[in-house]
C-alpha distance (Angstrom), angle and dihedral (degrees) to the residues before:
residue distance angle dihedral
X1 . . .
X2 3.78 . .
X3 3.84 93.9 .
X4 3.81 90.5 41.3
X5 3.80 91.4 54.7
X6 3.80 92.4 49.4
X7 3.80 90.1 49.5
X8 3.80 91.0 49.2
X9 3.81 92.3 50.8
X10 3.80 90.7 51.4
X11 3.80 93.4 45.3
X12 3.79 91.1 -119.3
X13 3.78 128.3 145.4
X14 3.78 116.5 -101.0
X15 3.77 109.5 -104.4
X16 3.81 120.7 -140.2
X17 3.79 116.7 -100.4
X18 3.78 115.3 -88.3
X19 3.76 121.2 -166.9
X20 3.80 113.1 -120.7
X21 3.79 109.5 -129.3
X22 3.77 113.9 -165.4
X23 3.80 116.6 -144.9
X24 3.77 119.5 -114.6
X25 3.78 109.8 -91.3
X26 3.80 116.0 -118.4
X27 3.78 118.0 -115.3
X28 3.83 114.3 -98.7
X29 3.80 115.3 -105.3
X30 3.77 123.6 -101.5
X31 3.84 112.3 -88.4
X32 3.79 114.0 -85.7
X33 3.81 96.9 170.3
X34 3.80 108.1 59.0
X35 3.81 98.8 165.5
X36 3.78 134.4 15.6
X37 3.78 134.9 -147.5
X38 3.80 116.0 -137.1
X39 3.80 110.9 -137.5
X40 3.81 116.6 -141.8
X41 3.79 123.9 -27.9
X42 3.80 111.8 -43.4
X43 3.78 127.5 -160.0
X44 3.83 111.4 -85.9
X45 3.82 89.8 -113.7
X46 3.81 91.2 60.1
X47 3.81 93.1 47.9
X48 3.81 88.7 49.7
X49 3.81 91.0 48.9
X50 3.81 92.3 52.3
X51 3.80 89.5 52.0
X52 3.81 94.2 47.5
X53 3.79 94.7 47.4
X54 3.81 90.3 52.2
X55 3.82 104.9 -115.7
X56 3.81 112.2 153.2
X57 3.81 116.4 -135.0
X58 3.78 133.4 -151.4
X59 3.81 128.3 -164.7
X60 3.82 91.2 -144.4
X61 3.82 110.7 82.7
X62 3.80 92.8 -167.8
X63 3.83 89.7 64.0
X64 3.81 95.5 53.1
X65 3.79 129.4 77.6
X66 3.82 90.8 -173.3
X67 3.80 120.2 67.4
X68 3.80 122.0 -172.5
X69 3.79 123.2 -161.1
X70 3.77 134.5 -178.8
X71 3.80 100.8 -120.0
X72 3.82 90.2 -161.8
X73 3.82 98.7 56.2
X74 3.82 107.9 20.0
X75 3.81 112.0 129.4
X76 3.80 133.7 -145.0
X77 3.81 88.8 -107.6
X78 3.81 90.9 53.9
X79 3.79 90.2 49.8
X80 3.80 92.2 52.3
X81 3.81 87.7 59.3
X82 3.81 89.8 48.0
X83 3.80 90.6 53.1
X84 3.80 90.4 55.9
X85 3.82 90.6 48.9
X86 3.81 92.6 49.6
X87 3.82 91.8 52.1
X88 3.80 90.9 54.4
X89 3.82 92.5 49.1
X90 3.82 99.6 43.9
X91 3.81 92.5 104.3
X92 3.81 97.6 43.4
X93 3.79 96.2 36.6
X94 3.78 128.8 -144.3
X95 3.78 144.0 174.3
X96 3.79 132.2 -90.1
X97 3.80 109.7 -158.4
X98 3.83 112.4 -162.0
X99 3.79 111.4 -169.9
X100 3.79 128.1 -167.4
X101 3.79 127.2 170.4
X102 3.80 87.3 -139.4
X103 3.79 94.5 -101.4
X104 3.79 94.9 107.6
X105 3.79 149.1 -41.4
X106 3.79 125.1 -115.5
X107 3.80 113.0 -106.0
X108 3.80 89.1 -135.8
X109 3.80 89.8 52.8
X110 3.81 93.3 50.5
X111 3.82 90.8 48.1
X112 3.81 90.6 49.3
X113 3.81 95.3 52.9
X114 3.83 115.8 96.8
X115 3.82 91.2 -129.6
X116 3.79 132.5 33.6
X117 3.80 120.9 -94.6
X118 3.80 131.0 -178.1
X119 3.78 138.5 -178.6
X120 3.79 120.0 -114.4
X121 3.79 129.9 -152.6
X122 3.80 96.3 -108.1
X123 3.79 128.2 128.9
X124 3.78 126.3 -170.2
X125 3.78 138.9 -179.4
X126 3.82 93.2 -166.4
X127 3.80 138.1 30.7
X128 3.77 137.1 -135.4
X129 3.79 116.7 -142.5
X130 3.78 132.9 -139.9
X131 3.81 100.0 -128.5
X132 3.80 91.1 -170.7
X133 3.81 90.7 73.4
X134 3.80 125.4 83.8
X135 3.81 91.9 -121.8
X136 3.78 95.7 41.6
X137 3.81 93.2 54.4
X138 3.81 88.6 72.4
X139 3.81 94.9 61.5
X140 3.79 135.9 76.3
X141 3.80 126.3 -170.9
X142 3.85 94.2 -97.4
X143 3.82 88.0 60.7
X144 3.80 89.7 57.2
X145 3.81 100.9 45.4
X146 3.81 117.1 108.9
X147 3.80 100.8 155.2
X148 3.80 95.9 110.9
X149 3.80 103.2 39.4
X150 3.79 122.2 115.7
X151 3.79 120.6 -86.6
X152 3.79 123.2 -5.1
X153 3.81 107.7 15.7
X154 3.79 98.0 -176.0
X155 3.77 101.0 100.6
X156 3.81 88.4 171.3
X157 3.81 116.4 55.1
X158 3.82 97.0 169.5
X159 3.79 133.7 7.9
X160 3.79 132.2 -137.9
X161 3.79 130.0 -112.5
X162 3.81 137.2 162.3
X163 3.79 140.8 86.2
X164 3.80 92.6 -57.6
X165 3.80 88.7 59.5
X166 3.80 93.2 46.6
X167 3.81 92.9 49.1
X168 3.80 95.8 38.4
X169 3.79 131.4 70.8
X170 3.80 113.8 -93.5
X171 3.82 114.3 -144.7
X172 3.83 104.6 172.8
X173 3.80 131.7 18.0
X174 3.79 134.4 177.8
X175 3.77 113.6 -80.2
X176 3.79 114.9 -104.4
X177 3.82 86.9 -129.1
X178 3.78 124.0 54.4
X179 3.79 97.7 -150.6
X180 3.78 89.6 -174.6
X181 3.82 86.3 76.3
X182 3.80 95.6 53.4
X183 3.81 110.6 31.1
X184 3.81 95.1 97.4
X185 3.80 95.8 42.1
X186 3.81 125.8 105.3
X187 3.79 111.0 -95.1
X188 3.81 97.5 -116.7
X189 3.82 90.5 51.6
X190 3.78 93.6 42.0
X191 3.81 93.8 57.1
X192 3.80 94.1 54.1
X193 3.81 92.5 43.3
X194 3.80 93.5 50.1
X195 3.82 92.1 48.8
X196 3.82 88.8 52.5
X197 3.81 94.4 43.7
X198 3.80 93.3 51.8
X199 3.81 90.8 55.4
X200 3.80 94.2 52.4
X201 3.79 116.8 106.5
X202 3.79 106.5 -115.1
X203 3.82 131.6 -179.0
X204 3.78 117.3 -96.1
X205 3.77 112.9 -83.2
X206 3.79 110.4 -167.9
X207 3.81 108.7 163.3
X208 3.83 104.2 179.2
X209 3.81 127.8 21.3
X210 3.79 135.1 167.7
X211 3.78 126.3 -147.9
X212 3.83 129.6 -179.1
X213 3.79 117.2 -116.2
X214 3.77 95.4 -171.8
X215 3.80 105.0 -70.7
X216 3.82 92.3 -16.3
X217 3.80 119.6 88.9
X218 3.81 116.9 -135.4
X219 3.81 113.6 -153.1
X220 3.81 112.9 -169.8
X221 3.81 118.4 -169.5
X222 3.80 131.8 -179.6
X223 3.82 93.6 179.1
X224 3.81 109.3 133.7
X225 3.81 104.4 -108.0
X226 3.83 90.2 -180.0
X227 3.81 88.8 81.0
X228 3.80 108.4 85.7
X229 3.79 115.3 178.4
X230 3.79 133.3 132.9
X231 3.82 88.1 -90.5
X232 3.79 96.8 49.7
X233 3.81 95.1 41.0
X234 3.82 89.8 53.5
X235 3.80 90.7 47.1
X236 3.81 95.3 50.3
X237 3.79 95.3 45.5
X238 3.80 91.3 48.4
X239 3.80 91.1 47.2
X240 3.79 94.0 50.5
X241 3.82 91.3 47.6
X242 3.80 88.9 52.4
X243 3.82 88.1 49.8
X244 3.84 87.1 55.1
X245 3.81 91.8 -112.7
X246 3.79 113.6 145.2
X247 3.82 109.3 -122.4
X248 3.81 96.4 150.7
X249 3.79 100.9 72.5
X250 3.82 94.9 84.0
X251 3.80 91.7 45.0
X252 3.79 91.4 50.3
X253 3.78 90.9 49.8
X254 3.80 90.4 51.7
X255 3.81 91.1 48.0
X256 3.78 90.8 51.6
X257 3.80 90.2 52.9
X258 3.80 92.0 50.5
X259 3.79 93.1 47.1
X260 3.80 94.4 52.3
X261 3.80 109.1 128.6
X262 3.81 111.5 -110.8
X263 3.79 113.2 -117.7
X264 3.80 110.2 -155.6
X265 3.80 93.3 -159.5
X266 3.83 97.5 45.9
X267 3.81 100.4 30.1
X268 3.79 100.2 35.8
X269 3.83 128.3 -139.0
X270 3.81 118.4 -24.1
X271 3.83 95.4 -130.9
């Protein structure tokens, strides 16, 4: 009905139905980032998120090629330490993952960036993906749909804009349609409302962007990591695997513990 309504408004002929066949997703790369170093003192929610998603941390920055910072609270002093780390890793390369829940960006962080970046007043309960990127090629729209999960469905509270976004590589952006507004609406009303909503001018809503800092890749996200549901946990773990971040080591360790053969003599009776 949605496509029929758009065709009717444009005066076009109705095209016959064509089944949408999604391409086979490529396999995620082998992990390159086995452990991460946490820069500065993050908010407790971010530390908890890193634990839940399964990223292993080290307290020795020289042993990590992945550095994670809280983009909302990082200080100028923290960033001075980061600058020294980046200089040492320019030849080998690495990744700097700056995470914000979308509630703000540290002033020191914005000043430190080589290009300006700002938050926009844009919410979203689903993402659109840039399929022309190596990370984006692993995702289809069903992987990026959060409009029917329990609790808060707005996984994006604010979007990103600025020169850093224009010169960087955008991975995810806010969906043009906020399905959270239309899911419980009668179909004939929904179609007209969605057509109207898609034509509205909305603020930019970039959610994840990468930008080269020499030979180190900066990945800046304002996706709300506070939301932890079966949908978001699957999304984050898939995303980090695609980014070549190892999130399976903890799971494998847990599986090995569960699969340990029970020894009646050493372990005692099972009940």
